[in-house]
Phi, psi and omega in degrees: 000134179267150174293143172264089191252121171281336180297309181291323181298324183265006182296133178215169179296140191284344182226168174295132180274113180281142181055047186298322182297314179295318180295325179295324178295320177293320178301319179293325177295320177297317180299327179297336183279348185287130178236156179303133179090357182294143165252117191243126170283130184241115182279218184223168180115164186293324179291322175300316179302312179296322181298326180297324177293319178294320179295318179301318179296320180292320178302314182292319183292319186255005179055046182278151173245106178229171173223150181243142171248102183277158180262353184208163176298321181300313180290325176301314182293325177294318177299316180298316179302322184270000179077023177270117184297145182253152169219190182215176185288343177280321181279327192216154173253130182292139174284322178202166184229145165232141188203170175257186176204156177272323177215147175225126179264174183299341179265013179068021171279152190230153157247129178224166173114010178297334178274356175086006183254029190295327181297308182289328176299318180289322177300314179293320180296319178292337184267345186265147179286322180230137180233114177262122179253119186249122184219164167263168189292348176290343182271355181274123183227158176283327181223133177300143182093004181296313185245339186229148172284172175269116176288140179226119178273128184229147172295129189308317184287348179268003191309308186285327175295316179298319177303314180299316183289323180294330177299335178283350184259013176086046179291139169264319176202156180214128181227139171282126183283129178261150183281159171259134177086004175211159175281144173091186186288156172296136176249123180288171178293348175264003179082023183245175176265161172242126169259139175253114188246131169252134183245153176298327180208140174250105179256176186292346182260355188294322179302314180295319181296318179296314183295335182284349180284125178299129182105341175279123177278313179192159175244162178271014173274132177234094185254125177062043174266159180277094184229152170243124184268128175241120185261127177282125179212146176293351179267001180300000000 
């Protein structure tokens, strides 16, 4: 028996979707890639949200049997609302992933994690054979760190130790991310804090250096990953 839920029925994206027309075209392109039997990693962001609606329509139209591995509760609930079956990393390995990004440089390196789901996003990306990163052209930068800090998920009790160690890596600024709609810091779905770090320079070794600090769960740097970038544009 299913829950008769008005909460899921009324679920919508929490903010205004910028460049919705261009993002919808990219969403439709992602849906075209879906094949019967696929296990799909589903990231986060407004374009991902739109893509789920396109995928849901294709599932219904072509009677496809697929499963999704979502990276967040929000995306999980959207899949449930749309009737897209869910699985997890213990039961299934993703065939491919689609996700968003906060910044993309000319070498396809990324900053991700503004939504706080960076740990599972990286786990899924490392597990998938193909990774499609869908962004609008405002996310394209010459150098990572131009517009956004690097999110770093940390175990709460390690907070001050991690701060000390990150200072050795050329920090420009470091802020504990606070939640919206509640008092205190943002708590990730893993029960951790998010630090937003700006560095004097982001080199190819910085991701490894951050991850080596005891107490760091994961960083939002994605350097030299196997990704294909799809840019949302009204000219698509």
